[in-house]
Each structure stands twice: as structure tokens, then as C-alpha cells.
RODO-2510 file (C-alpha; in nm, 4 decimals, decimal comma):
residues 539
     n   res          X          Y          Z
     1     m    -0,6010     3,9745     9,0819
     2     i    -0,9441     3,8947     8,9343
     3     k    -1,0697     4,2436     9,0095
     4     h    -0,7620     4,3893     8,8431
     5     s    -0,8126     4,1626     8,5390
     6     k    -1,1739     4,2698     8,4930
     7     t    -1,0823     4,6343     8,5216
     8     r    -0,8011     4,5932     8,2723
     9     l    -1,0264     4,3932     8,0377
    10     a    -1,2956     4,6600     8,0500
    11     a    -1,0374     4,9219     7,9608
    12     l    -0,9130     4,7088     7,6739
    13     a    -1,2686     4,6546     7,5508
    14     m    -1,3258     5,0306     7,5373
    15     a    -0,9939     5,0746     7,3602
    16     a    -1,0888     4,7981     7,1184
    17     a    -1,4052     4,9817     7,0197
    18     l    -1,2062     5,2980     6,9577
    19     l    -0,9408     5,1029     6,7697
    20     g    -1,2090     4,9489     6,5511
    21     s    -1,3365     5,2937     6,4566
    22     l    -0,9814     5,4025     6,3816
    23     f    -0,9394     5,0992     6,1558
    24     l    -1,2538     5,1970     5,9649
    25     s    -1,1344     5,5560     5,9356
    26     s    -0,7925     5,4428     5,8211
    27     c    -0,9457     5,2098     5,5658
    28     g    -1,1527     5,4963     5,4298
    29     q    -0,8457     5,7151     5,3904
    30     q    -0,6519     5,4396     5,2171
    31     e    -0,9336     5,3119     4,9984
    32     t    -0,8138     5,5078     4,6994
    33     q    -0,4738     5,3415     4,7309
    34     t    -0,6180     4,9898     4,7216
    35     t    -0,5194     4,8167     4,3995
    36     q    -0,7369     4,5833     4,1971
    37     e    -0,5086     4,2968     4,2961
    38     e    -0,5641     4,3717     4,6666
    39     t    -0,9393     4,3788     4,6137
    40     q    -0,9294     4,0381     4,4482
    41     t    -0,7087     3,8743     4,7114
    42     a    -0,9125     4,0264     4,9969
    43     q    -1,1975     3,7958     4,8925
    44     g    -0,9920     3,4930     4,9994
    45     v    -0,8724     3,3754     5,3406
    46     n    -0,6806     3,6583     5,5053
    47     i    -0,4696     3,6692     5,8220
    48     n    -0,4457     4,0071     5,9940
    49     y    -0,0995     4,0375     6,1466
    50     g     0,0145     4,3182     6,3757
    51     i     0,3622     4,4621     6,4165
    52     s     0,4626     4,7510     6,6437
    53     n     0,7382     4,9026     6,4294
    54     p     0,7753     4,9435     6,0526
    55     w     1,0415     4,7749     5,8409
    56     d     1,3144     4,9870     5,6813
    57     s     1,2819     4,8737     5,3211
    58     l     1,2007     4,5611     5,1246
    59     m     1,5618     4,5180     5,0144
    60     p     1,6831     4,2561     5,2660
    61     y     2,0414     4,3807     5,2676
    62     y     1,9464     4,7427     5,3280
    63     s     1,7989     4,7677     5,6754
    64     v     1,9182     5,0989     5,8185
    65     s     1,8253     4,9971     6,1719
    66     g     1,9219     4,6316     6,1352
    67     s     1,6103     4,5682     6,3403
    68     n     1,4193     4,2479     6,4025
    69     y     1,1101     4,4214     6,2664
    70     s     1,2726     4,4253     5,9244
    71     r     1,4106     4,0730     5,9563
    72     i     1,0695     3,9281     6,0412
    73     i     0,9356     4,0777     5,7154
    74     y     1,2275     3,9602     5,5002
    75     d     1,1776     3,6128     5,6462
    76     k     0,8474     3,5837     5,4637
    77     i     0,9374     3,7188     5,1191
    78     y     1,2894     3,5765     5,0901
    79     d     1,4344     3,2385     5,1803
    80     r     1,7033     3,1515     5,4324
    81     l     1,9239     2,8474     5,4570
    82     a     1,7688     2,7127     5,7780
    83     y     1,4887     2,7529     6,0297
    84     v     1,6350     2,8268     6,3732
    85     q     1,4827     2,7480     6,7135
    86     p     1,5582     2,9409     7,0358
    87     d     1,7531     2,6471     7,1806
    88     g     1,9904     2,6491     6,8824
    89     t     1,8259     2,3648     6,6916
    90     c     1,8490     2,4214     6,3145
    91     l     1,5929     2,2692     6,0794
    92     p     1,5940     2,2546     5,6970
    93     r     1,4609     2,5422     5,4942
    94     a     1,6318     2,6419     5,1661
    95     a     1,8993     2,3853     5,2556
    96     s     1,7821     2,0279     5,3124
    97     s     2,1011     1,9390     5,4994
    98     w     2,4538     2,0595     5,5677
    99     e     2,7872     1,9216     5,6773
   100     s     3,1282     2,0412     5,7858
   101     a     3,4178     2,0071     5,5407
   102     e     3,7917     2,0756     5,5191
   103     d     3,8545     2,0296     5,8914
   104     g     3,5897     2,2850     5,9836
   105     y     3,7046     2,5556     5,7419
   106     a     3,4089     2,4972     5,5081
   107     i     3,0411     2,4043     5,5125
   108     l     2,8563     2,2226     5,2360
   109     f     2,4878     2,3113     5,2068
   110     h     2,2715     2,0686     5,0091
   111     l     1,9915     2,2834     4,8711
   112     d     1,6284     2,1787     4,8366
   113     e     1,5809     2,1120     4,4664
   114     k     1,2118     2,2088     4,4838
   115     a     1,2902     2,5688     4,5809
   116     a     1,1900     2,8317     4,3234
   117     f     1,1629     3,2070     4,2974
   118     h     0,8198     3,3638     4,2751
   119     d     0,8619     3,4000     3,8980
   120     g     0,9021     3,0206     3,8712
   121     t     1,2815     3,0148     3,8207
   122     p     1,4484     2,7328     4,0187
   123     v     1,6785     2,8472     4,2993
   124     t     2,0261     2,7046     4,2403
   125     a     2,3572     2,7183     4,4217
   126     q     2,4683     2,9730     4,1620
   127     h     2,1978     3,2127     4,2814
   128     w     2,3438     3,1925     4,6328
   129     v     2,6957     3,2442     4,4951
   130     d     2,5868     3,5412     4,2856
   131     t     2,3968     3,6895     4,5815
   132     i     2,7004     3,6794     4,8102
   133     a     2,9294     3,8041     4,5337
   134     l     2,6918     4,0946     4,4725
   135     v     2,6506     4,2070     4,8333
   136     t     3,0242     4,1762     4,9069
   137     n     3,1038     4,3873     4,6005
   138     p     3,2534     4,7104     4,7433
   139     e     3,0501     4,9120     4,4920
   140     c     2,7221     4,7748     4,6293
   141     q     2,5964     5,0142     4,8990
   142     i     2,4444     4,7534     5,1270
   143     l     2,4339     4,7662     5,5062
   144     g     2,5458     4,4899     5,7409
   145     r     2,8110     4,3567     5,5051
   146     g     3,0025     4,2433     5,8131
   147     t     2,7920     3,9251     5,8047
   148     f     3,0304     3,7994     5,5347
   149     a     3,3554     3,9088     5,7003
   150     c     3,3978     3,5476     5,8157
   151     l     3,4402     3,4260     5,4551
   152     t     3,7782     3,3977     5,2882
   153     g     3,8448     3,6650     5,0300
   154     t     3,6778     3,9427     5,2316
   155     d     3,8179     4,2214     5,4463
   156     e     3,7228     4,2897     5,8087
   157     e     3,4096     4,4752     5,6944
   158     g     3,2916     4,1924     5,4679
   159     a     3,3853     4,3499     5,1345
   160     a     3,5429     4,1296     4,8687
   161     v     3,9175     4,1867     4,8322
   162     a     4,0407     4,2392     4,4771
   163     g     4,2613     3,9556     4,3556
   164     e     4,1473     3,7103     4,6254
   165     t     3,9065     3,4199     4,5816
   166     l     3,5744     3,4790     4,7558
   167     g     3,4805     3,1922     4,9891
   168     v     3,1594     3,0910     4,8128
   169     q     3,1272     2,8247     4,5425
   170     a     2,8605     2,6286     4,3548
   171     v     2,9967     2,2736     4,3734
   172     d     2,7063     2,1671     4,1517
   173     d     2,3560     2,2991     4,0818
   174     y     2,2322     2,2251     4,4332
   175     t     2,5432     2,2175     4,6525
   176     l     2,6685     2,5425     4,8006
   177     k     3,0116     2,5634     4,9620
   178     l     3,1147     2,8402     5,2012
   179     t     3,4813     2,8669     5,3031
   180     f     3,5857     3,0468     5,6221
   181     k     3,8910     3,2212     5,7631
   182     n     3,8573     3,0233     6,0864
   183     p     3,7016     2,6849     6,1652
   184     v     3,3265     2,6977     6,2227
   185     v     3,0577     2,4635     6,3517
   186     p     2,7742     2,4601     6,0931
   187     e     2,4947     2,4938     6,3484
   188     e     2,6728     2,7772     6,5279
   189     f     2,7212     2,9589     6,1974
   190     l     2,3495     2,9242     6,1226
   191     v     2,2381     3,0393     6,4679
   192     d     2,4659     3,3414     6,4325
   193     k     2,4223     3,4395     6,0679
   194     n     2,1093     3,2728     5,9287
   195     r     1,8791     3,5698     5,9891
   196     e     2,1141     3,7971     5,7906
   197     i     2,1559     3,5860     5,4741
   198     y     1,8925     3,5679     5,1996
   199     v     1,9082     3,4449     4,8418
   200     l     1,8250     3,7096     4,5803
   201     p     1,6830     3,6584     4,2292
   202     t     2,0127     3,7557     4,0711
   203     h     1,8842     3,6526     3,7269
   204     l     1,6495     3,9544     3,7508
   205     l     1,9163     4,1931     3,8805
   206     q     2,1762     4,1549     3,6051
   207     d     2,1016     4,4888     3,4401
   208     i     2,1265     4,6867     3,7647
   209     a     2,4684     4,8314     3,8470
   210     p     2,5869     4,7246     4,1959
   211     a     2,6151     5,0901     4,2989
   212     d     2,2462     5,1419     4,2119
   213     l     2,1104     4,8154     4,3499
   214     v     1,9669     4,9176     4,6874
   215     n     1,7765     5,2168     4,5473
   216     d     1,6416     5,0483     4,2357
   217     d     1,2667     5,0357     4,1756
   218     f     1,2894     4,6552     4,1807
   219     w     1,2410     4,6672     4,5597
   220     l     0,9053     4,8420     4,5188
   221     n     0,7706     4,5145     4,3795
   222     p     1,0279     4,2558     4,4918
   223     v     1,0585     3,8922     4,3917
   224     g     1,1871     3,6414     4,6423
   225     s     1,1645     3,2660     4,6985
   226     g     1,0092     3,2675     5,0460
   227     p     0,6727     3,1324     5,1623
   228     c     0,4928     3,4585     5,0764
   229     k     0,4769     3,6752     4,7652
   230     f     0,4668     4,0533     4,7608
   231     v     0,1303     4,2133     4,6705
   232     s     0,1411     4,5764     4,7840
   233     e     0,2800     4,8151     5,0427
   234     i     0,1854     5,1445     5,2052
   235     s     0,5241     5,2545     5,3332
   236     g     0,5506     5,2595     5,7107
   237     s     0,1897     5,1503     5,7493
   238     s     0,0917     4,8186     5,5943
   239     l     0,2079     4,5339     5,3744
   240     v    -0,0003     4,2773     5,1881
   241     l     0,1538     3,9407     5,1004
   242     e     0,0009     3,6317     4,9483
   243     s     0,0642     3,2624     4,9933
   244     n     0,3313     3,1048     4,7745
   245     p     0,1616     2,7807     4,6640
   246     d     0,4933     2,6398     4,5392
   247     y     0,7026     2,6929     4,8520
   248     q     0,9211     2,3867     4,9008
   249     l     0,8143     2,3269     5,2619
   250     g     0,4467     2,3620     5,1811
   251     a     0,1932     2,6290     5,0911
   252     p     0,0735     2,8497     5,3787
   253     g    -0,2894     2,7839     5,4772
   254     f    -0,4181     3,1285     5,3849
   255     d    -0,4575     3,3411     5,0736
   256     t    -0,3245     3,6730     5,2028
   257     l    -0,1294     3,8016     5,4992
   258     t    -0,2036     4,1669     5,5826
   259     i     0,0642     4,3171     5,8081
   260     t    -0,0373     4,6372     5,9877
   261     v     0,1848     4,8679     6,1927
   262     m     0,0270     4,9811     6,5194
   263     d     0,1348     5,1004     6,8609
   264     k     0,2639     4,8191     7,0794
   265     s     0,0093     4,8991     7,3509
   266     n    -0,2748     4,8296     7,1040
   267     l    -0,1652     4,4830     6,9904
   268     l    -0,3400     4,2805     7,2606
   269     t    -0,6406     4,5128     7,2423
   270     a    -0,6723     4,4498     6,8693
   271     l    -0,6315     4,0737     6,9178
   272     i    -0,9103     4,0646     7,1770
   273     a    -1,1316     4,2812     6,9529
   274     g    -1,0804     4,0431     6,6605
   275     d    -0,9038     4,3029     6,4458
   276     l    -0,5881     4,0907     6,4521
   277     d    -0,5397     3,7169     6,4202
   278     y    -0,1828     3,7265     6,5538
   279     y     0,1005     3,9682     6,6187
   280     t     0,4760     3,9493     6,6342
   281     f     0,6957     3,8626     6,8117
   282     g     0,5193     3,5412     6,9063
   283     g     0,2149     3,7254     7,0400
   284     s     0,4199     3,8327     7,3403
   285     i     0,2487     3,9919     7,6417
   286     s     0,3530     4,1159     7,9832
   287     e     0,2853     3,9197     8,2997
   288     e     0,0444     4,1973     8,3999
   289     d    -0,1682     4,1325     8,0906
   290     r    -0,1680     3,7546     8,1218
   291     p    -0,4929     3,7395     8,3285
   292     v    -0,6489     3,9889     8,0880
   293     a    -0,5772     3,7640     7,7902
   294     e    -0,6883     3,4509     7,9729
   295     e    -1,0146     3,6104     8,0886
   296     a    -1,0800     3,7042     7,7266
   297     g    -1,0575     3,3335     7,6430
   298     f    -0,7019     3,3137     7,5099
   299     t    -0,4483     3,0475     7,6010
   300     v    -0,1152     3,1876     7,7196
   301     q     0,2029     2,9846     7,6637
   302     e     0,5189     3,0483     7,8625
   303     g     0,8464     3,0209     7,6712
   304     t     1,0894     2,7582     7,7973
   305     v     1,4029     2,9299     7,6657
   306     p     1,4831     3,2891     7,7726
   307     s     1,3951     3,5282     7,4928
   308     t     1,5412     3,8513     7,6325
   309     f     1,8741     3,9518     7,7861
   310     y     1,8970     4,2780     7,9789
   311     e     2,2180     4,4713     8,0352
   312     l     2,3423     4,8037     8,1608
   313     m     2,5788     4,9368     7,8959
   314     l     2,8800     5,1228     8,0345
   315     n     3,1035     5,3824     7,8727
   316     n     3,4512     5,2521     7,9639
   317     e     3,6030     5,5845     7,8636
   318     t     3,4145     5,7950     8,1193
   319     l     3,3779     5,5142     8,3735
   320     s     3,7473     5,4649     8,3246
   321     s     3,8473     5,2199     8,5984
   322     a     3,7391     4,8616     8,6584
   323     a     3,6795     4,9500     9,0258
   324     l     3,4308     5,2212     8,9271
   325     r     3,2470     4,9863     8,6893
   326     q     3,2403     4,7110     8,9532
   327     a     3,0986     4,9639     9,2001
   328     v     2,8097     5,0225     8,9603
   329     a     2,7468     4,6462     8,9398
   330     a     2,7594     4,6014     9,3191
   331     a     2,5175     4,8913     9,3721
   332     l     2,2430     4,7359     9,1598
   333     d     1,9727     4,5290     9,3275
   334     k     1,9215     4,2978     9,0305
   335     e     1,6474     4,0986     9,2051
   336     l     1,4397     4,4140     9,2550
   337     l     1,5098     4,5456     8,9049
   338     c     1,4259     4,2088     8,7486
   339     q     1,1011     4,1826     8,9449
   340     q     1,0008     4,5337     8,8419
   341     s     1,0670     4,4636     8,4733
   342     t     0,9860     4,0964     8,4230
   343     g     0,7895     3,9831     8,7273
   344     s     0,8274     3,6120     8,7947
   345     l     0,9539     3,5449     8,4418
   346     g     1,3088     3,6721     8,4964
   347     t     1,6297     3,5187     8,6292
   348     i     1,9216     3,7378     8,7371
   349     t     2,2554     3,6725     8,5706
   350     d     2,6196     3,7733     8,5880
   351     s     2,6855     3,6611     8,2298
   352     s     2,5475     3,7075     7,8791
   353     i     2,5683     3,3313     7,8170
   354     l     2,2275     3,1686     7,7857
   355     p     2,1453     2,9523     8,0901
   356     g     2,1240     2,5800     8,0279
   357     t     2,3760     2,5728     7,7429
   358     d     2,7081     2,3869     7,7457
   359     y     2,8949     2,7110     7,8116
   360     a     2,6817     2,8407     8,0996
   361     g     2,8329     2,8576     8,4451
   362     p     2,6571     2,8060     8,7801
   363     a     2,3320     2,9907     8,8458
   364     a     2,3979     3,3527     8,9370
   365     q     2,3774     3,4637     9,2991
   366     s     2,2808     3,8153     9,4004
   367     s     2,5820     4,0490     9,3851
   368     y     2,3967     4,3379     9,5488
   369     d     2,6363     4,4859     9,8050
   370     p     2,5994     4,8627     9,8705
   371     d     2,8842     4,8665    10,1232
   372     k     3,1195     4,7064     9,8733
   373     a     3,0031     4,9558     9,6109
   374     k     3,0906     5,2483     9,8400
   375     q     3,4334     5,0956     9,9077
   376     l     3,4997     5,0503     9,5358
   377     l     3,3929     5,4084     9,4643
   378     a     3,6465     5,5289     9,7198
   379     e     3,9184     5,3084     9,5662
   380     a     3,8339     5,4480     9,2220
   381     g     3,8669     5,8049     9,3486
   382     y     3,5126     5,8986     9,2472
   383     d     3,4851     6,2769     9,2772
   384     g     3,1101     6,3317     9,2615
   385     q     3,0762     6,3509     8,8829
   386     t     2,7223     6,3190     8,7479
   387     y     2,6782     6,0456     8,4864
   388     t     2,4075     6,0238     8,2196
   389     l     2,1857     5,7154     8,2008
   390     a     2,0034     5,6739     7,8680
   391     c     1,6877     5,4679     7,8308
   392     t     1,3781     5,4407     7,6144
   393     s     1,0457     5,5730     7,7434
   394     q     0,9234     5,2185     7,8122
   395     r     1,2072     5,1725     8,0602
   396     a     1,1852     5,5090     8,2365
   397     s     1,0555     5,3551     8,5612
   398     l     1,3294     5,0903     8,5502
   399     a     1,5903     5,3617     8,4947
   400     a     1,4523     5,5472     8,7977
   401     l     1,5181     5,2396     9,0136
   402     v     1,8713     5,2112     8,8748
   403     q     1,9198     5,5796     8,9554
   404     q     1,7991     5,5220     9,3137
   405     n     2,0343     5,2247     9,3574
   406     l     2,3339     5,4225     9,2351
   407     e     2,2551     5,7391     9,4271
   408     a     2,2083     5,5311     9,7451
   409     v     2,5830     5,4559     9,7354
   410     g     2,6727     5,8143     9,6451
   411     l     2,6999     5,7893     9,2648
   412     k     2,5159     6,0742     9,0924
   413     v     2,3089     5,9933     8,7844
   414     e     2,0728     6,1873     8,5583
   415     i     1,8325     6,0085     8,3256
   416     e     1,7875     6,0983     7,9604
   417     t     1,4919     5,9407     7,7792
   418     v     1,5530     5,8845     7,4079
   419     d     1,4556     5,6413     7,1336
   420     s     1,6491     5,3191     7,0964
   421     a     1,8521     5,4266     6,7919
   422     t     1,9618     5,7479     6,9653
   423     m     2,0623     5,5557     7,2771
   424     f     2,2864     5,3115     7,0910
   425     a     2,4344     5,5878     6,8760
   426     g     2,4998     5,7909     7,1905
   427     m     2,6742     5,5007     7,3615
   428     n     2,8816     5,4435     7,0513
   429     d     2,9978     5,8051     7,0209
   430     g     3,0402     5,8653     7,3938
   431     t     2,7411     6,0947     7,4502
   432     y     2,6069     5,8759     7,7308
   433     d     2,7797     5,7080     8,0234
   434     m     2,5268     5,4291     8,0733
   435     g     2,2343     5,2815     7,8849
   436     l     1,9607     5,0283     7,9654
   437     a     1,9187     4,7815     7,6816
   438     s     1,7714     4,4423     7,6014
   439     h     1,8604     4,1908     7,3321
   440     t     1,7428     3,8584     7,1902
   441     p     1,9925     3,5924     7,3051
   442     t     2,1039     3,2820     7,1193
   443     s     2,2645     2,9591     7,2347
   444     l     2,6090     3,0707     7,1124
   445     p     2,8599     3,1554     7,3863
   446     l     2,9736     3,4718     7,2083
   447     w     2,6387     3,5826     7,0671
   448     f     2,6640     3,9071     7,2644
   449     t     3,0316     3,9689     7,3296
   450     g     3,1716     3,8506     6,9963
   451     a     3,0520     4,1579     6,8050
   452     r     3,0990     4,4219     7,0741
   453     f     3,4735     4,4264     7,1172
   454     t     3,5844     4,5111     6,7654
   455     p     3,7232     4,8363     6,6192
   456     q     3,4055     4,8637     6,4096
   457     n     3,1671     4,8160     6,7045
   458     n     3,3482     4,9170     7,0219
   459     i     3,0184     5,0243     7,1765
   460     f     3,1559     5,0167     7,5322
   461     r     3,4441     5,2444     7,4256
   462     v     3,7183     5,0194     7,5632
   463     a     4,0540     5,1958     7,5279
   464     d     4,2581     4,8803     7,4629
   465     l     4,0787     4,5918     7,2933
   466     s     4,3853     4,3674     7,2623
   467     n     4,3094     4,1360     7,5564
   468     y     3,9465     4,1001     7,4468
   469     t     4,0339     4,0202     7,0872
   470     t     4,3074     3,7759     7,1893
   471     l     4,0643     3,5785     7,4045
   472     l     3,7848     3,5971     7,1460
   473     n     4,0147     3,4819     6,8643
   474     a     4,1319     3,1865     7,0741
   475     i     3,7707     3,0798     7,1338
   476     n     3,6765     3,1195     6,7670
   477     q     3,9717     2,9121     6,6481
   478     e     3,9326     2,6283     6,8991
   479     t     3,7480     2,3247     6,7604
   480     n     3,7815     2,0917     7,0592
   481     q     3,4671     2,1336     7,2697
   482     t     3,6288     2,0759     7,6082
   483     a     3,9094     2,3194     7,5340
   484     r     3,6617     2,5708     7,3986
   485     v     3,4521     2,5603     7,7148
   486     a     3,7695     2,6249     7,9170
   487     l     3,8530     2,9264     7,6990
   488     v     3,5015     3,0631     7,7377
   489     d     3,5364     3,0284     8,1159
   490     e     3,8640     3,2236     8,0991
   491     f     3,6983     3,4984     7,8958
   492     e     3,4042     3,5144     8,1368
   493     a     3,6442     3,5559     8,4302
   494     y     3,8127     3,8440     8,2474
   495     l     3,4753     4,0094     8,1837
   496     k     3,3861     3,9879     8,5534
   497     e     3,7202     4,1472     8,6410
   498     e     3,6947     4,4320     8,3883
   499     m     3,3134     4,4720     8,3967
   500     p     3,2838     4,6499     8,0574
   501     f     2,9045     4,6103     8,0878
   502     v     2,6739     4,4834     8,3610
   503     p     2,4668     4,1709     8,2821
   504     l     2,1314     4,2039     8,4589
   505     w     1,8844     3,9238     8,3903
   506     f     1,7260     3,6926     8,1348
   507     g     1,3520     3,6996     8,0777
   508     n     1,1151     3,4361     7,9421
   509     a     0,8332     3,5409     7,7123
   510     l     0,4603     3,4843     7,7422
   511     h     0,2823     3,4092     7,4149
   512     v    -0,0880     3,4695     7,3610
   513     q    -0,2101     3,1968     7,1250
   514     s    -0,4254     3,2869     6,8287
   515     k    -0,7870     3,1683     6,8274
   516     t    -0,8044     3,1760     6,4487
   517     v    -0,4662     3,0520     6,3255
   518     t    -0,3170     2,7121     6,4044
   519     g     0,0368     2,5805     6,3522
   520     i     0,2194     2,8881     6,4826
   521     d     0,5613     2,8203     6,6387
   522     y     0,5479     3,1070     6,8890
   523     p     0,8958     3,0892     7,0503
   524     a     1,0785     3,0742     6,7135
   525     a     0,9721     3,4321     6,6395
   526     a     1,2433     3,5392     6,8842
   527     c     1,4924     3,4138     6,6227
   528     c     1,3264     3,6352     6,3603
   529     n     1,1798     3,3436     6,1700
   530     e     0,8191     3,2250     6,1555
   531     n     0,6889     2,8975     6,0137
   532     v     0,4169     3,0591     5,8026
   533     w     0,4161     2,7571     5,5690
   534     q     0,2513     2,5636     5,8557
   535     w    -0,0061     2,8283     5,9479
   536     q    -0,3716     2,7488     5,8850
   537     k    -0,6509     3,0053     5,9138
   538     t    -0,9359     2,8130     6,0775
   539     a    -1,1947     3,0789     6,1579
***
């Protein structure tokens, strides 16, 4: 292991030197684009922050990909109601506190009266009301409007319904009331929706027609109320933010935050070389690179709550019988696949429910049974059809193992390597029969299943959703915890019987800790929020 670490470290050192030269070259090319304001702020305390994919836009309700890479940027410029931890704990942010009302059909949020937009205007409950009214306006061409489909006065896509009262109200200047179609638990609502909801400076948007909002030049120099202010952007390449000294939770301990897009494989290299102070998400590294980071003098922290859920997506239209889908599940050696992907940091699962939560069942046992898989294939009348398995390039070796497992029981598979967006689009439109995917789990029992069995997002192409929606609606409407757990158990049993997708394993993250920045809450980055107001640049 030590020999391997030294070899890997030497390779990273060489790459770091090359990366440094590339940084200098890049800086030379971009020098003419550097504004006077950037030059001035660069003289202060700067944090260099790496990210492996660019954000879509700086309009927080217009992320084409809906990716976490966009959310982690919005989190800094704009404010959210709460700060969410991986275990489901919700801490104050724009809201100082919250409480359930009207027998669970409403939530009252008591807003922090010190909150202000970057132009100095106080953030009031009316700003939140006007924000939600604006983005639910059918004329406003936002994306992800479904976030608000839970509010009264909206349709199933989250658009406001003419003639109905929208479920958002300013009770007074600093009390926001949201009213829901079904009872909700405040903390569960925040865990589920917090990363999608931001307050906008609606006092600055009044002269922009809703139909023109997302494409307006305002988003080239946006104003938010988050812990950082916008300075400048080179689209798809870099973003410069500065500390908001008036942020209600405290001023970040730096002058500027320079966010640079770079290949994922270069993040640790750049950290070791000193070109980065930190990178998202939570400075995560593979188990293979742990000794490399430690030999370079970095402390590595292991996450205590799983940060990744892996699944094999199935096309229920082409894999049309439950027996055929169960055969796929029985053919997979999850222990081997998990070890190949996650090393010792993974735990196999037969459910998407986060282990250790109130809704989790017993620890999963290995379901690997090739003989049973062959029997199920015979029962399903499998005729030798070849199925397509989509994956990203990073998971090509994992897909090859899945292919071997399936072909060992007689099920023919061909692998197609595509980017993530193409894979999900292909599963949605029926191009692919299977797809290897990973997701960031939450403590909610329906964090994964709740949004995947709807007419708008029937990604597994289930012919008849009625049983799924009946069970999901019963869970969502049940407020008694004991009864709700029983309903979740019933739904889980139905999922195991139908096998619309195959749960594989949960993985814990490893976080490389910054040598130059203190106060970072590494695990919380998995929830797409970072406590930058507590960061201090020390070296």
C-alpha cells in the first residue's frame, strides 16, 4: 500500500506541475477579461475553490440540468430557508424557526429580521411571497416548477391555477405561511425542497415581464441575499464572488471566493499542489486516493451518513414482467459490484431508504442467486433478446461486471457509454433497457421513489402507475408516525415484488480536509449547501 501511495503521489506531483503551468497559461489568456473590480478584490484574502462541472446559469430557477453543481453555486449567492444536514437535521438560515399549523396543512416560517439583499434592502415575507408567485406564474418560463406543486392553488406541474388562492402568504413582515394540499412535516418539507427554493429580489424585477424573466440581463450581474455577492463570471469556466459582510449568520472569513471548473481527476492534484484551497462536494476522494492525500499531509474524514445511493434503472416496458426484473436482481453479485465501486465504504441494500432512519428495515442480506435467476428467466419466457445497458464513462468497468453477471445466467447485454444527461433522457424515452446511476440520498422515506412514479417522471416506464400512486398518496397523507411506518413497509414490499428498479448499495464519502480553510462542514455539501459564513482562510 505504501509503495502504491508513493507511486500515485509522484504521478500527482508531476500532474500538479503541469496543472500549474496550465493555470498560468489560462490566466494569461483571460487577463484581458479581468475587470478592475476583480483586480482590486484579488488583493484581499481569496479562497480558490474547485468544481468539476459548470453551473447552467445564475438564475436559480433556470437550471437546465437541475444538477447539484448549479445548486451549490446558487447556495452562495441566494438564501434558502434552512441549512440541512445529511441526517435530516435542519438548522436556521433565512428562517430563524418554523412550526406546523392548521393540523399539518401549513407551515409558519419566522424569518430572520437581519436578512438583507446585497443592495441593502431588507428581506421580508413579501419577497418570499412575490418570489413564489412569480415562479408559479404560467407565463414565467422557469424549470423545476414542480417544487411548488405541493402548494394549494397550483396544478400538478406547480403552475398557479387561475381563480384559486396560491398557498403562500405574508402573515406579517417577517412571518411566511405556506399552505399545502396534503399534511406535511416541516422538517421533511425542508429536507425535500429546501435546495430548490430561493428568495429573489423581486423589488428589482418589477419591470421585467414574467415571460422574459429567465433570459433577462439581470442574471449577468445578479443580486441575492446569500453569504456571497456576485463579482464576475467567465461562462463555463470561472466565477468570482465576494464576502457579504452583512449576512445574517455572519460574514465569511475571506474577501473573495474564486470558483474554477476543472476535470474531476485534477481536483486532488490541484489541492496537493496548492492551486486549490478546497473543492466540492466536501473535498470527496476515492478510497484509492486516501493514502495519497494522507501522505501529502492532509487529514481525511470519513462521512458517518451515506452520501451516495446506487441503483440499476430498469425499463419496465421492455423488461415487461416482474419475473424478468427479479431475475436481473438475483443475477447481480452486489457485494462484488459494491467492492469494485466503493471499496470498504459501501453497504449493499435492497431498498432506497437510508439506513439508520426510522423507516429503514433490517440490514440487507446478499440476494445473489444465479440459479434462481436462471429459473426466473425461464418463467418469464426470456427468448435471448439483447438488452442495452447505459452508463457514464466513469462507470464503464462497473457496467462490464454487471454485464458479466447477467450473461453468466444467460441474459444478453450490450453496454453503451454516454454522458449522464443522455442516459437519463434515454431511460425516460425508452432508448435504453437498463442504466447505472447514483444519487444523493436524504433521510426521507420517499426521497427516491416519491418523484419517480408520476406521469411527469415515469422514468422506469411503468405501464400502470395506479398501485404505486395509491400507496404513495396514502403515505403522504398519513400523519401518525406508527401508521406511516407501516405504510412505508407495505410500499417497500410491493417494490420488492415488482422490482421496477434494482437498489444496489449505499456509499459513504471520504473528505479531504483543507489545510488553509477552517470551519468547513464537509458532509453537508452532499445536501447542496455549504456553511461559507463559517469559513476562515488561515494561510
